[in-house]
N, C-alpha and C positions, 0 to 999 in steps of 0.2 A: 777506465775512461767513462765518465758519466754520459748518459743519453741526454741529448738536447731536445728542446720542445717548442711547440707552437700551435695556437688555434683558438677559436672563439665560440660561437654558438649558432648552430644551423636552425634558424627559426622555423623553417618550413619542412623539416624532415623529422621522422619519428625518432631518430637517434638522439635528437636534442629536445624532444618534446617535453621531457621531464624537468628541464632547467627553468627556474624562475627568471624572468627578464627584468627583475627589479634593478633600478639604477644603483651604481656603486656610490658610496659616500666617501668624500675626501676630507681629511682633517682640516679644521678651520684655518690652521696656521699655513696650510698649503694653498689657500685660496689666493688667486692673483686678481688684480683689477684690470679691466679692459674698458677703454673708452674710445669709441669710434662711431662717427656719424656718417653713414653712407650718403653719397650724393643723391639729390632729388632726381627722380626720373631715371635712375640707373637701370641699365640692362646689361647682362653679361652673356658672353659666349664661352663655353668650355669645350676643349678638345681633350678626350681621354682615350686610353687604349680599350679595345674590346674585351669583354669579359671572357674568362676561361671557365668560370662557374656562373650559372645563371643567377644565383642568389645575389652575387656581387652587383650586377647591373640593376636588378629589380630593387634592391634596398637603396642603392645609390640614388636612383631616380625618385624613390619615395622620399628620401631626405631632401632632394632638390625641390620637390613639390612642397614639402613642409617649409623649406626656407622661403619660397615665394609666397606662400600663404601668410607667413609671419611678417615678412618685410615688404611685400609688394614688388620685390625686384624680380623681374622676369629673367630666367636662366635657360639658355639654349645649350644642350649638350650634344656634341657629335662624337661618334665612336669610330676609331680606326685601329687597324692591326698595329702591333708594336713596331713592325718594320716600317710602317707608313707614318707613325707619329713623329719619329725623329726628324725626317726631312721636312715635314710640314712645320715642325717647331722651329727649325733653323730658318726656313723661309719667312715665317712670321717675325722672327727676331731681326733678320736682315732687311726686310721690307718695311718694318715698322707698321704692320697692319695684319689683321687676322684675329684669331681668338684672344680674349682677354687673359684667360687662364689655360694652361696646358699641363696635363698630367703626363709626365714623360718618364724615361727610364735612365738608370745609371747616372753617369756624370754629365748629362746633357747641359745642365745649367752652367757648367764651367766653360762651355763653348762660346757663350755670349753673356757673361755676367753683367756687362755694362748696359744690357738691354732689359734687365730685370728689375722689378721694384724691390727695394729693401724691405724685408719683412721681419727685421730684428725685433720690433716691438711685439709682433704676434708670436714669434717663436719663443721669446722670453716669457710671455704670458702663459702660453700652453705648457712650457717646460716647468715653470714654477707650480702650476696647478696640478700637473699630472706626473710628478715624481722625476722629471728631467728626461732629456733625450738620451738615447744610447750614443756612446762616443762616435760610432760610425756615421751618425747623422751630421755631426759637426764636420767630420772629415770630408763629407760630400758637399755640404751646402754652406759652410761658414767660411767667409773670406775676409781677412783684415778686420776681424771682430764683427762682421756684418753677415746676416743671413741673406743669401741671394735667392733662396727658395725655401719651401716648407716641406719637410719629410712627410710622406704618406705611409711608408712602411716598406716591406720587402716581400716578394714572393719567394718563400723559402724553398730551397732545393734539397731533396733527400733521395735516398735510394728507395724505389718502389719495387716490390718483388712479390712473386707468388710463393707463399710459404710451402705449399705442398710440393711444388717443383724443386725448391731449394732442398727440402728434406729428401726428395727422391734422388737428388744428386749426391746425397751422403752428408749433408750439413744440417745438424739439428738447430743451429742458430746462425744468424748472418755474421760473416767474418767481420772483425773489427780492425783488421790491419790489411794493408795492400797485398801482402803475400797470400794471405788466405782468400782475399777477394779474387785474385787472379786464378787461383786453384778452383774456386767455385765456378767462375765463368767458363773455364775449360771443361769442367764436369757437366755443366748445363748444356754446352754445345754437344758433347758426346751423347747426352741423353735425348738430343733432338729438341731441346727447349732453350734455345739461345737467348741471350740478352741483346740489347742494342741501345746506343747512345747517339744523340744528334751530332752530326759533324758538318751539316750545312750551316748557312748563316742564320742560326737561331738565336734571337736576342736573349731569350730567357734560358733556354736549355744548353747554351754554351758554357754554363757555369761549371759543369763537370770537367771541362778542359782546363780551366784555371785551377780547380782542385788538384787535378793530375800533376800539373807543373809545380804548384806550391807544395804538395805533399812530399815531393822529393827534394825540396829546398831551392827550386828554381824560382826566379822572379824576373819581371820585365825590367825593373830598375831597382837600384839600391837606395839607401836613405838619402843620398845626395842627388837623386834623380838622374843618375848615370845609368845608361842602358847596359844591362848585364845579362840579357836573356840567353846569349850564347855562352853557356857555362857547362861544366861537367855535370852539375846537378840537373840542368835542363835536359841534357843529352840522356842521362839515366832515366828521367821521366818519360822521354819520348821512346826509348827502347822498351820500357814497360808498356807504354801506350800502344806500341806496335804489336806486342803479344796480346794485349787486351783486345785490340781491333780484330785480331784473328778469330776471336770468339763471337763476333757480332753477326747478327742476321744481315744478309746482303741489303744494300741500299742506303745505309746510314749516312753516306757522304752527301746526300742531297736532302737529308731530313731538316725541316724547319720546325718551329715550336709545336705545331699540331701533330706532326707525324708519329712521334713515339707514343703519344696518347692513343692514337688510332691503332697502331700496331699492338700495343699492350691490350687494349680492349677487344681487339680482334683475335687475341690469343696467339699472336705471331711471336711475341717475346715474353720472357719471364722476369726480366730485370731491366730497369732503366733508371734514369735520374729525372726527377720531375717535381713539380709542386704537388699540392694535395688534390689537384683537379681530376686525376685519373680515378682515385678512390671516390671522390665526390660523384663523378659521372656514373660509376658502377653502382654506388649505394642508392642513388636517387633515380636510377633507371626503372622503367616499367617492364623491362625484359628480365624474366626469371633467371636466365643464364648469367646476365651481368650482376644481378643481385646475389647470385651464388658466388660469383667471382669476387665480389666485394668482401665476402667472409674470408676469402683466402688471401686477400691483399694485406701486406704488412709494409711498414716503413722503417728505415734505419738511417742513422746519420752516416755520412761518408766515412769510409775506413781511414785509419791513421797511417800515414806513410813514414818514410825515413826521417822526415822533419820532426816527428814525435809529438805533434800538437794538431788540433783541428785546423783545417785549412779550407774552410767553406767559403764559397763565393755565392751570394744570393742576389737576385735581381732587385735592385734598389728603385723605389718609386719616389719621384719628386713632384711637387706642385709649384708651378712657376707663374708669376704675374708679370705681364709685359708692360714696359713703360709706355707703350703706345695706347694703353687702355685709357678711356675717358673716365673710368670709374674705379680708381685704385682703392678707395675706401670701401666701396661695395665689394670689390674682389677680396679684400682682406676679410671682410665680414663673412663672406661666403666660406672661405677656407676655415675661419674660426669656428663657424657653425658646424661644418662637416667634421671637424676634429674633436668636438666636445663629446663627452661620454654618451649623452642622450642619442646622438646620431652615430658616432663611431662604433660604439659597442654593438648595436643592432646590425650595422653594416658588416662588421667582422663575423658576427653570428650567422647572418644570412649567407655569407660567402664561405662558411665552414672553415674559417681561419686561413683562407687562401693567401691573404695578406697578413703578415706578422706586424704587430704594432711597433711604432717607433718611440712611443712614450712608455716609460718603465711601469707606470701604474697599471696599464692595461694588461700586463702579463698575468695578472691574477684572475682574469676572467675564467669561469669554469669550462669554457669551450675546449681549453687545452687539456683538460683531464676527464671530461665526461666520456670520451672515447679514447682509450690508450693509443689508438692508431694515430691520433692527432698530435700526440705529445712530441715526437721528434721535430715538429715544425715550430714549436713555441719560441725557442731562443734564437731564431734565425738572425735577428739583428744584433743580438748580444754577442754572438760568436763569429759573425762574418768578417772577412777581410774586405777592405775597399778595393776596387778594381785597380787602382794605381799602386798597390802594394809593391815595394816597401817605400815608395817615394811619396811626394806630395801630389795632391789632386789638383787638376787644372786643365788647361786646354789640351796639353799633350796626352794626359791619361784619358780624357774624354774622346779624343781623336783616335787613340790606339784601340779602344774598345769598339768604337764605331767602325773601325777598319778590320775588326775580327783577326787581329794579328796572332793572338794566342791560339784561337780556334783553328785558323788555317795551318799553323805550324803543327799542331797535333794531328790534323787531318792528313797533311802531307807525309808526316813520318809514319802514321798508322797505316795508311794505304800503300806505302812504298813508293810513292811518286818522287820522294826525296829520301835520302838517308836521314837518320836523326840529326847527324852533324850538319848536313846541308839545310835541313829545315830550320835548325837553330840559327845558322848563319844568315839565312834569308830573313827570319824574324828580327834579328839584330839590325839589319840594314833598314827594314821597314820602320822599326821603332825609332831609329835615329833620325828619321825624317821629321818626326814630331818632337822628340826630345832633343832639340838643338842646343848645343853648348853656347 
């Protein structure tokens, strides 16, 4: 099974200092035409999630400043945590007031598609110019041949581990299958260096729970959008998850997105599932102990389970323009500007590849190979499954992920508050409330 990759160029760290920042050249035949005249006197307000790597926010704001300097359009950017962006995005949609543009997560756009500006022209332009969008982008944001939002990328999720501790537990390489993974986790606990995975309502770090269910053949719905989460495959996944949970450090039931980062960097755990932010924090720290830890950190793609294929779920980022905006053309121009290579490339570089590209042409950036530890994140969007797998995306899939149905089911079975069968039955009933026949 090949390793999957992801990452770009860390402009402000020594690891990437040797890479030239020359712009990429696209074939003339790939050039697309864009004609758009922003409204006079336009002002924009953008709401986006807070950074998990400082370079992301720094370069994003530098690009915003550059946009204003070139266009004269003033842009205000507000930052909120992932858990706070979703409800504020919904309020803005329902109230018809608030930010003009919101950078949100997963399937949020499908909660209120009629409140969003059609960005088909912009998506077609960028897709033609930069080699096309990965298929998962259309699954999330294309409805009735119209784009209801613009993909920004995905925060890839991979296994983050301490190489020395894995070797001390008797494993020379990280296991590539779920059986070997469970054996490793048990060995790590016996050595006093346990792992830990988030089981609280973590917007990004819940990805591992979806992998767990999918890796055993379970799924929330089938191809007909019929709820089938209560299945023998799901129960098997939950039985496996219960064994896995038994190896975790205490406290994971309340972990949100920042908690496993902190636990890993505090040397409380040796293995977790996360984006590249843990490695970024250690590598860029002024603390000699964390710098030394960075040398020991490695990344691996999720193990393959009985399903026999990769079953990764990564946090999808979208960009939505609301119909209540007074300046839809200016909003489109802002998104176009931010997605062009001259801005998007340096942003990925500065954020150390924390966000994997949605456009195929950007996967050739050297950030993904300058440091081999970046490589497992490069293909996050290429291999990921959409959250509504194996059915259609829409209101139901968006509501189900927002309600943390899969994550709660895994937490209940793992902790023993319900048997695997009981947890699957409860998840079935919860999902059926959204997937109504």
